[in-house]
C-alpha positions as CSV (number, residue, x, y, z in Angstrom):
1,M,0.1,0.0,0.1
2,A,2.8,2.4,0.5
3,Q,4.7,1.6,-2.3
4,G,1.6,2.4,-4.3
5,I,1.3,5.8,-2.4
6,D,5.0,6.7,-3.8
7,T,4.9,5.7,-7.5
8,A,1.7,8.0,-7.6
9,S,3.9,11.0,-6.0
10,E,6.4,10.7,-8.3
11,D,4.3,10.2,-11.2
12,A,2.5,13.5,-10.1
13,N,5.5,15.4,-10.3
14,F,7.0,14.3,-13.1
15,K,3.6,15.7,-14.9
16,V,4.2,19.0,-13.4
17,A,7.8,19.2,-14.6
18,S,6.8,17.9,-17.7
19,N,3.8,20.5,-18.3
20,P,5.4,23.1,-21.0
21,A,3.2,26.1,-19.1
22,N,5.2,25.9,-15.9
23,A,8.4,25.2,-17.8
24,K,7.7,29.1,-19.4
25,N,8.0,30.6,-15.7
26,Q,11.5,29.4,-14.4
27,P,14.1,31.2,-15.1
28,P,16.9,29.5,-17.5
29,P,19.7,27.8,-15.6
30,E,23.4,29.9,-15.4
31,S,26.5,28.9,-16.8
32,P,29.0,28.2,-14.4
33,E,31.2,31.0,-16.5
34,S,28.2,33.5,-15.1
35,I,28.1,32.2,-11.7
36,K,31.4,32.8,-11.4
37,T,31.5,36.7,-13.5
38,R,29.1,37.4,-10.7
39,G,31.0,36.6,-7.8
40,L,34.0,38.6,-8.6
41,V,31.8,41.6,-9.7
42,I,31.0,41.2,-5.7
43,L,34.1,40.2,-4.5
44,S,36.0,43.1,-6.7
45,F,33.0,45.8,-4.8
46,W,34.0,44.8,-1.5
47,A,37.6,45.0,-2.5
48,V,37.0,48.5,-3.8
49,V,35.1,49.1,-0.1
50,V,37.9,47.9,2.3
51,L,40.5,48.6,0.5
52,L,40.3,51.7,-0.9
53,G,37.4,53.1,0.6
54,L,37.2,52.4,4.0
55,P,41.0,53.8,4.6
56,V,40.4,56.7,2.7
57,W,37.4,57.3,5.3
58,L,39.1,56.4,8.3
59,W,42.1,58.9,7.0
60,T,39.9,61.8,6.0
61,T,37.2,61.5,9.0
62,S,40.3,60.5,11.6
63,I,41.1,63.1,15.0
64,Y,44.8,63.7,14.7
65,R,46.0,63.6,18.7
66,A,49.6,64.4,19.5
67,S,51.2,62.6,22.1
68,L,51.4,64.6,25.6
69,P,53.2,64.2,28.7
70,L,49.5,63.6,30.7
71,Q,51.6,62.4,34.0
72,D,54.2,64.9,34.2
73,M,51.4,68.0,33.2
74,L,49.0,66.9,36.2
75,D,52.3,66.3,38.4
76,W,52.8,70.5,37.9
77,A,49.4,70.9,38.5
78,D,49.5,69.0,42.0
79,G,52.8,70.5,43.3
80,K,54.4,67.1,43.1
81,A,56.9,68.2,40.3
82,C,58.3,71.7,42.1
83,K,58.1,72.8,45.6
84,P,58.9,76.6,45.1
85,T,60.8,78.2,47.3
86,F,62.4,81.9,47.7
87,P,66.0,82.0,49.5
88,L,66.4,85.7,49.9
89,Q,70.2,87.1,50.0
90,I,70.8,89.2,52.3
91,T,74.2,90.8,52.7
92,I,75.9,91.9,56.1
93,E,78.8,94.7,56.3
94,A,80.4,95.0,59.3
95,P,83.2,97.3,58.6
96,F,84.0,98.4,62.4
97,L,84.2,94.8,63.8
98,Q,87.1,92.0,63.8
99,E,86.6,89.3,61.2
100,P,85.7,86.5,63.9
101,E,83.3,89.4,65.8
102,A,81.5,90.1,62.3
103,A,81.4,86.2,61.3
104,H,79.9,84.9,64.9
105,L,77.3,88.2,64.5
106,V,76.0,86.7,61.5
107,R,75.9,82.8,62.1
108,V,74.0,84.1,65.7
109,T,71.6,86.2,63.7
110,Q,70.9,83.4,61.3
111,H,70.3,81.2,64.0
112,A,67.5,84.1,65.5
113,L,66.1,84.4,62.0
114,D,65.2,80.8,61.4
115,D,63.6,80.4,65.1
116,L,61.4,83.4,64.1
117,N,60.6,81.8,60.3
118,E,58.1,79.3,60.5
119,F,57.3,79.2,56.9
120,S,60.5,77.5,55.5
121,A,59.3,78.2,51.6
122,H,60.4,81.6,52.8
123,H,63.8,82.1,54.3
124,L,66.7,85.0,54.3
125,R,70.2,83.7,53.7
126,L,73.3,86.0,55.7
127,R,76.1,85.9,54.2
128,L,79.3,88.1,55.9
129,A,80.7,90.5,53.0
130,K,84.9,91.0,52.6
131,S,85.9,94.0,53.8
132,F,89.2,96.0,54.8
133,L,89.1,96.4,58.4
134,P,89.3,100.5,59.0
135,R,92.5,102.3,61.0
136,D,90.6,102.8,63.7
137,P,86.9,102.1,64.4
138,Q,86.5,104.7,67.1
139,N,87.4,107.5,65.5
140,A,86.5,106.6,62.1
141,S,82.6,105.5,63.2
142,M,81.1,109.4,62.5
143,A,83.5,110.4,59.6
144,V,82.4,107.5,57.4
145,I,79.4,108.0,57.6
146,Q,79.6,111.9,57.5
147,D,82.3,110.8,54.3
148,G,78.6,109.1,53.0
149,Y,79.8,105.4,52.8
150,A,75.4,105.2,53.9
151,A,75.4,106.9,50.1
152,G,75.8,103.9,48.4
153,S,79.2,103.3,47.9
154,H,79.4,99.5,47.3
155,T,83.1,99.3,46.5
156,Q,84.1,100.8,50.2
157,Y,86.5,98.3,52.0
158,G,87.4,96.1,49.2
159,R,83.9,94.5,48.6
160,T,84.6,91.7,45.8
161,D,81.5,89.6,46.2
162,V,78.4,90.9,45.6
163,L,75.4,88.7,43.7
164,D,73.7,90.4,41.1
165,E,69.9,89.7,42.6
166,E,71.2,90.2,46.6
167,A,67.6,91.4,48.2
168,L,68.8,93.7,50.9
169,T,72.6,94.9,52.3
170,V,72.9,95.7,56.0
171,R,75.4,97.9,57.1
172,I,76.2,97.4,60.7
173,L,77.8,100.6,62.3
174,P,78.4,102.3,65.6
175,K,77.0,105.0,67.0
176,P,78.6,106.5,69.9
177,G,76.3,107.9,72.4
178,A,73.9,106.0,71.4
179,Q,72.0,104.0,73.9
180,A,70.0,101.1,72.0
181,A,70.1,99.9,68.7
182,S,68.4,101.5,65.9
183,A,67.8,100.8,62.2
184,E,66.9,103.1,59.2
185,L,65.9,102.1,56.2
186,R,67.3,104.5,53.8
187,S,64.6,105.6,50.4
188,H,65.2,104.6,47.2
189,S,67.9,102.2,48.1
190,T,68.0,98.5,49.2
191,R,70.6,99.4,52.2
192,L,69.7,99.2,55.7
193,D,71.8,101.1,58.4
194,V,71.9,99.6,61.6
195,F,73.3,101.6,64.4
196,Y,74.8,99.7,67.7
197,A,76.0,101.4,71.0
198,S,79.2,100.5,72.1
199,N,78.6,98.0,74.7
200,Q,76.2,96.3,72.2
201,T,79.8,94.6,70.6
202,P,78.9,91.0,70.0
203,S,81.3,88.4,72.0
204,V,82.5,85.3,70.3
205,S,82.4,83.4,73.3
206,S,78.3,84.5,73.9
207,S,75.5,81.8,71.8
208,S,73.3,84.8,72.1
209,S,73.2,88.4,71.0
210,N,70.6,91.3,71.4
211,L,72.0,93.1,68.6
212,A,71.5,89.9,66.8
213,T,68.0,89.6,68.0
214,F,67.5,92.7,67.2
215,I,68.6,93.0,63.5
216,A,66.3,89.7,63.4
217,T,63.5,91.0,63.8
218,K,64.1,94.1,61.8
219,L,64.4,91.8,58.7
220,Q,61.5,89.4,60.0
221,E,59.6,92.7,60.0
222,L,61.1,94.1,56.7
223,F,59.5,91.0,55.1
224,A,56.5,89.9,56.5
225,E,54.5,91.2,53.7
226,E,56.1,89.6,51.1
227,Q,56.4,86.2,53.2
228,A,52.5,86.6,53.9
229,I,51.7,87.2,50.1
230,I,53.6,84.5,49.0
231,A,52.0,82.1,51.8
232,N,48.8,82.8,50.2
233,I,49.5,82.2,46.7
234,L,50.9,78.7,47.4
235,Q,48.3,77.2,49.6
236,S,45.6,79.3,46.9
237,A,47.0,76.7,44.4
238,Q,47.5,73.8,46.5
239,T,43.3,74.4,47.5
240,R,42.7,74.6,44.0
241,S,44.8,71.4,43.3
242,Q,43.1,69.4,46.0
243,A,39.3,70.5,45.5
244,P,38.3,67.7,42.8
245,Q,39.5,65.2,45.7
246,M,39.8,66.5,49.0
247,S,38.7,64.5,51.9
248,S,38.2,65.5,55.2
249,S,42.1,64.5,56.2
250,A,43.4,66.2,53.2
251,S,41.3,69.4,54.3
252,S,42.8,69.4,57.7
253,A,46.1,69.1,56.8
254,T,45.5,72.3,54.3
255,R,43.7,74.1,57.8
256,E,47.0,73.1,59.6
257,L,49.4,74.5,56.8
258,R,47.9,77.3,56.7
259,S,47.8,77.5,60.3
260,R,51.1,77.0,60.5
261,S,52.8,79.2,58.0
262,H,51.0,81.8,58.7
263,R,51.9,81.6,62.9
264,S,54.4,84.3,62.6
265,V,52.4,86.7,60.3
266,N,50.5,89.7,61.4
267,P,47.0,88.8,61.7
268,E,46.0,91.8,60.9
269,L,48.2,91.7,57.8
270,V,47.1,88.9,56.8
271,A,43.2,89.6,56.9
272,K,44.0,92.4,54.3
273,L,45.1,89.8,51.9
274,D,42.1,89.2,50.4
275,S,40.8,92.5,49.8
276,R,43.8,93.4,48.1
277,M,44.2,90.8,45.5
278,A,41.0,91.4,44.4
279,R,41.7,94.7,44.1
280,S,44.5,93.9,41.8
281,L,44.6,93.4,38.1
282,K,44.8,89.7,36.5
283,Y,48.1,89.5,35.0
284,A,48.6,90.2,31.6
285,P,51.8,90.6,29.4
286,T,50.8,93.9,28.3
287,Y,48.4,96.5,29.9
288,H,47.5,99.7,28.7
289,I,47.5,103.0,30.2
290,T,45.1,106.2,29.3
291,V,46.2,109.3,30.8
292,S,43.0,111.5,31.0
293,L,42.1,115.4,32.3
294,F,38.9,115.9,32.8
295,T,37.6,119.8,33.6
296,P,33.9,121.1,33.7
297,S,34.7,123.6,31.9
298,A,36.9,125.4,29.2
299,A,40.1,125.6,30.8
300,P,43.0,124.4,31.9
301,S,42.5,122.9,28.0
302,S,46.5,121.4,27.9
303,W,48.5,119.9,30.1
304,E,52.5,119.7,29.8
305,I,51.4,116.2,29.9
306,E,54.4,114.6,27.7
307,S,57.7,116.0,29.8
308,A,55.6,115.4,32.9
309,L,55.4,111.7,32.2
310,A,58.9,111.5,31.3
311,E,60.3,112.5,34.3
312,Y,57.7,111.2,36.9
313,F,56.3,108.5,35.6
314,T,58.1,106.4,32.8
315,P,60.9,105.8,35.1
316,L,58.8,103.5,37.0
317,L,57.3,101.5,33.9
318,D,61.0,100.9,32.8
319,S,61.7,99.6,36.2
320,I,58.5,97.2,36.1
321,S,59.3,96.5,32.3
322,G,60.2,93.2,33.8
323,V,57.1,92.3,35.1
324,S,54.8,93.6,31.8
325,N,54.8,95.6,29.2
326,F,52.9,98.9,29.3
327,T,51.6,101.2,26.6
328,V,50.5,104.8,27.6
329,D,47.8,107.7,25.7
330,T,46.7,110.5,26.9
331,Q,43.1,112.6,26.3
332,V,41.8,116.1,27.2
333,Q,37.8,116.2,27.7
334,L,36.5,119.6,28.1
335,Y,33.2,120.1,29.8
336,A,33.4,117.2,31.3
337,T,30.3,116.8,34.1
338,F,29.5,114.6,37.1
339,S,27.8,111.0,36.6
340,P,23.7,111.7,37.6
341,S,24.5,109.1,39.8
342,V,26.3,111.5,41.6
343,H,25.4,114.2,44.3
344,S,25.8,117.5,43.9
345,P,29.4,118.8,45.9
346,E,28.2,119.8,49.3
347,Y,30.0,122.9,51.0
348,D,31.6,122.9,54.8
349,T,31.1,126.3,56.1
350,E,33.2,125.7,59.2
351,Q,36.6,124.3,56.7
352,Q,35.3,126.3,53.7
353,I,35.6,123.1,51.5
354,W,33.7,121.6,48.9
355,T,33.1,118.0,49.5
356,L,31.7,114.2,48.2
357,R,30.1,111.8,49.4
358,E,32.0,108.5,49.7
359,E,29.0,106.7,48.3
360,D,29.3,108.8,45.5
361,L,32.9,107.6,44.7
362,S,32.3,104.3,42.9
363,G,30.0,106.4,40.4
364,F,32.1,109.1,40.2
365,I,33.0,108.6,36.5
366,N,30.6,109.6,34.0
367,A,30.6,106.3,31.5
368,A,27.9,107.3,29.4
369,E,29.5,110.7,28.2
370,W,33.2,110.5,28.9
371,P,35.7,108.6,26.3
372,L,37.1,106.2,28.4
373,S,36.0,103.0,26.5
374,P,38.9,100.1,26.4
375,S,41.3,100.6,23.9
376,I,41.7,98.8,21.0
377,G,44.6,96.0,21.7
378,A,46.3,93.6,23.4
379,G,45.9,93.8,26.9
380,P,43.3,95.2,29.6
381,T,42.9,99.4,30.1
382,L,44.1,101.1,33.0
383,N,42.6,104.6,33.8
384,F,44.0,107.4,35.6
385,V,41.8,110.1,35.6
386,L,42.6,113.8,36.7
387,Y,39.7,116.2,37.5
388,V,39.7,119.7,37.5
389,P,37.0,121.3,39.1
390,N,35.3,124.5,38.7
391,P,37.1,127.4,41.0
392,S,33.6,127.8,42.1
393,T,33.3,124.4,43.7
394,S,37.4,124.4,45.0
395,P,38.7,123.1,46.8
396,L,36.9,120.1,46.2
397,V,37.8,116.3,48.6
398,V,35.8,113.6,49.8
399,K,34.4,114.0,53.0
400,G,35.6,112.6,56.2
401,S,39.0,111.9,54.5
402,Q,39.2,114.7,52.8
403,A,41.3,112.8,50.6
404,S,41.6,113.8,46.8
405,G,42.4,110.6,44.9
406,W,41.3,107.1,45.3
407,L,41.1,103.6,43.9
408,I,38.4,102.2,41.3
409,P,38.9,98.5,42.0
410,Q,40.1,96.2,38.8
411,W,39.7,99.7,36.7
412,G,41.9,103.1,37.5
413,G,42.0,105.8,39.8
414,V,40.9,109.1,40.1
415,V,42.8,112.3,41.3
416,I,41.1,115.7,42.2
417,L,43.9,118.5,41.4
418,N,42.1,121.9,42.5
419,P,43.7,125.1,41.2
420,Q,45.2,126.0,45.0
421,D,46.9,122.4,44.6
422,A,48.6,123.1,41.4
423,N,49.3,127.3,42.5
424,A,47.4,127.8,39.1
425,T,44.5,130.5,38.9
426,S,41.2,129.9,37.2
427,N,42.0,131.9,34.3
428,E,45.2,128.8,33.5
429,A,45.0,126.9,30.5
430,T,47.8,125.0,30.6
431,L,48.7,123.0,33.9
432,S,52.5,123.3,34.2
433,K,54.5,120.1,34.6
434,E,55.0,121.1,38.3
435,S,51.4,121.0,38.8
436,I,50.8,117.7,37.6
437,R,53.6,116.8,39.4
438,P,51.9,115.3,42.6
439,A,49.0,113.6,40.2
440,L,51.6,111.5,38.6
441,L,53.2,110.0,41.8
442,T,50.0,109.5,43.2
443,F,49.1,107.7,40.0
444,S,52.4,105.8,40.5
445,H,51.5,104.2,43.7
446,Q,47.8,103.2,42.2
447,L,49.6,101.2,39.8
448,L,52.3,99.4,41.5
449,S,48.4,98.8,44.3
450,F,46.9,97.0,40.8
451,L,50.2,95.5,40.2
452,G,49.6,93.4,43.5
453,A,53.3,95.2,44.8
454,P,52.9,95.2,48.5
455,Q,53.0,98.4,50.9
456,T,55.8,98.1,52.8
457,P,58.4,98.2,53.3
458,P,58.7,101.6,52.6
459,S,62.0,101.5,49.9
460,L,60.6,101.4,46.1
461,P,63.6,99.3,44.7
462,L,62.7,96.4,47.6
463,Q,58.9,97.0,46.6
464,L,59.4,96.0,43.4
465,Q,61.9,93.0,43.9
466,T,59.1,91.6,46.0
467,L,56.8,92.2,42.6
468,T,59.1,90.2,40.6
469,R,58.9,87.2,43.4
470,I,55.4,87.2,44.0
471,R,54.8,87.7,40.0
472,A,57.4,84.8,39.5
473,A,55.3,82.4,41.9
474,S,51.9,82.9,40.5
475,L,52.9,83.1,37.3
476,L,54.4,79.5,38.2
477,L,51.2,78.2,39.6
478,S,49.2,79.7,36.6
479,A,51.1,77.6,34.1
480,S,50.9,75.0,36.4
481,S,47.4,74.7,36.6
482,T,46.9,75.4,32.7
483,M,49.0,72.4,32.3
484,G,46.8,70.3,34.5
485,S,43.6,71.5,33.0
486,L,44.5,71.0,29.6
487,A,45.9,67.1,30.7
488,N,42.2,66.9,32.4
489,L,40.1,67.9,29.4
490,T,42.4,65.6,26.9
491,V,41.3,62.6,29.4
492,A,37.4,63.8,29.3
493,L,37.0,64.5,25.8
494,P,38.7,62.2,23.9
495,S,36.8,63.2,20.3
496,I,38.6,66.8,20.2
497,A,42.3,67.3,18.3
498,I,45.1,67.3,19.4
499,P,47.3,69.4,16.8
500,E,51.3,69.6,16.8
501,T,51.0,73.6,17.9
502,V,49.6,71.9,21.2
503,S,52.4,69.3,21.9
504,S,55.0,72.1,20.9
505,A,53.2,74.8,23.5
506,V,53.1,71.8,26.0
507,D,57.2,71.2,25.8
508,T,57.8,74.9,25.7
509,T,55.7,75.9,28.8
510,M,57.5,72.7,31.3
511,M,60.8,73.5,29.9
512,H,60.3,76.9,31.2
513,L,58.4,75.7,33.9
514,R,61.6,73.5,35.2
515,T,64.0,76.1,34.6
516,T,61.3,78.8,37.0
517,C,61.6,76.0,39.7
518,D,65.7,76.2,39.8
519,A,65.8,79.8,39.1
520,L,63.5,80.0,42.1
521,K,65.4,78.0,44.3
522,E,68.9,79.4,43.4
523,G,67.6,83.3,43.8
524,R,67.8,84.0,40.5
525,F,64.4,86.0,40.6
526,R,64.7,87.9,37.7
527,D,65.5,84.9,35.5
528,A,62.7,83.4,36.8
529,L,60.0,85.8,36.3
530,K,61.3,85.8,32.5
531,N,61.0,81.9,32.1
532,A,57.4,82.3,34.2
533,R,56.2,84.8,31.6
534,I,57.0,82.7,28.5
535,A,55.0,79.4,30.5
536,E,52.3,81.6,31.1
537,V,52.2,82.9,27.6
538,Q,52.7,79.3,25.9
539,A,50.5,77.6,28.3
540,E,47.5,79.7,27.6
541,K,48.3,79.4,23.8
542,G,48.0,75.5,24.4
543,F,44.9,75.3,26.0
544,F,43.0,78.6,23.9
545,E,43.8,76.4,20.4
546,K,41.0,77.5,18.3
547,S,40.9,73.9,16.6
548,M,41.3,72.0,19.6
549,V,38.2,74.0,20.8
550,G,36.5,73.4,17.6
551,Q,36.4,70.1,17.9
552,V,34.5,69.7,21.1
553,Y,31.3,70.5,19.4
554,F,31.3,68.1,16.9
555,P,30.9,64.8,18.4
556,D,30.6,61.4,16.6
557,E,26.7,61.6,17.2
558,H,27.1,64.2,14.7
559,K,29.3,62.0,12.8
560,V,26.5,59.3,12.4
561,A,24.2,61.6,11.4
562,V,26.2,63.1,8.4
563,Y,27.5,59.6,6.8
564,L,24.6,57.2,7.3
565,P,22.5,59.3,4.7
566,L,25.0,58.5,2.6
567,L,26.3,54.8,3.7
568,G,22.9,53.5,3.7
569,P,21.9,53.5,0.4
570,V,25.3,52.2,-0.9
571,G,25.8,49.9,1.6
572,V,22.4,47.8,1.8
573,P,22.9,46.6,-1.7
574,L,26.3,45.3,-1.3
575,V,25.6,43.9,2.3
576,M,22.3,42.0,0.3
577,S,24.3,41.3,-3.1
578,A,27.2,39.3,-0.7
579,L,24.6,37.8,1.6
580,K,22.6,36.2,-1.1
581,E,26.0,35.1,-2.3
582,L,27.3,33.3,0.5
583,R,24.2,31.6,0.7
584,R,24.6,30.0,-2.6
585,L,27.6,29.0,-2.4
586,W,26.1,27.8,1.2
587,A,24.0,25.9,-0.4
588,S,26.1,24.1,-3.6
589,R,28.6,22.9,-1.1
590,K,25.9,21.3,1.2
591,A,24.3,19.7,-2.5
592,G,27.7,18.8,-3.3
593,Q,28.6,17.1,0.6
594,Q,25.2,15.0,-0.4
595,G,25.5,13.8,-3.6
């Protein structure tokens, strides 16, 4: 029965296959040559795609990322690569002491200084200058002082080992009739004269000396503000570097460091540092200074500003040219009225003066009408305004303090020049150079304040030295922080490009950072500032590279959105034909195995 069924099925299939109508619906069989040709065509398309198209696409769309020393950059940002120190060289000259006594005094003074200083990054190094002994100390003391030994002769007594960057020279001189030691810091010089009484002559056998204690205390006072500023800069940088991963133990360690480093510093001085730093300008390689004359009337209409700047202002700019470069221009504005927010001056009948309220000082500048827009060029602008009031409202001062000048943070300064102060009459059309001098001196002090210079010691050369060290420290830490930010950005955003210009800028920055750190440790502060300025410029150049910043806004998702409409129509036929050919090959291989 089963055999009958199978025979019937075979007969039915034979009849269907033999039907001519069904044979017309079947495609003609492919020849082996056609099958081979179709396979070669598909293979050639895929060969072009894989061997040519895909490499070209990867090459044209790949993001070039130059290699960067990421770990070194992070070490600089974390303060592991450099521990900046500030050794200040101080030369002791004791021409009226025997060499053993002078050397013993230097050693005892150094020990006293080390005991007073608890901030190890900033320390004073004392050394004894070589000098010839005078013929008779007791008879020559006053003669030497009167002959001008204290006037600045650095070759007196055969001094031959002076360093180029000594911070201070201390001259220890006897003073007959004195009961106690005294000190005098010469203005506009880096010399401190210390006078001691005859009974204060140090003994070689003693382990302590009142004179040594006095000198150490005086030196510590001179550099207390600088030490506090540098400590604040270093601690601020350390706090910023530890902020992302600061734990409770790290926070307590930072507080302990701040407490230990400020223990020997005047608390009132430390309290003023934050407000003073907020008032100063951020560092820039170039600043533009605009000196303006404003008056509410038609006079004065001119001033001898060029000669006054050359004599009273330009020397200061030349002395701080190592810190930043400066450009200066001047302007005169007549009929300049007060800002509408400022109340009219009030007349004080008792003192017979006109006064401005302190709350009106911040709005004194009439920004709407006075031409004080920032200059077109590199660097921020500092405005120094000399205002000459009407004779009818003169003398004009600030109420309460009776000051005639004030600072406007992050902007500039204002000085009111009353005609009585300038020895001028109300009809004078030109301000003389002598009348401008007080205002330019005030502008000089305001400029130093904006740059972050300390107020002590009173000697201008010492303040400029301190400014050099402060700027070197701040630029070193700023460039190091920028390197850390660039390293974190590179790791966090793998899709951004790193061109060779960034790699070159990073290498230059790292080299100058190492040079700066070495120069600070060796006490070569001018070289340190020079290299720190280059490091800061190169760090900013590398971080704000235009091509790198622009790539941040073109992630991989945008690439998919751009290429998918193009690759879809091309890729689907290629994939489907390849799959069909693979199925045919698999079927033929399977049929061959069964046969």
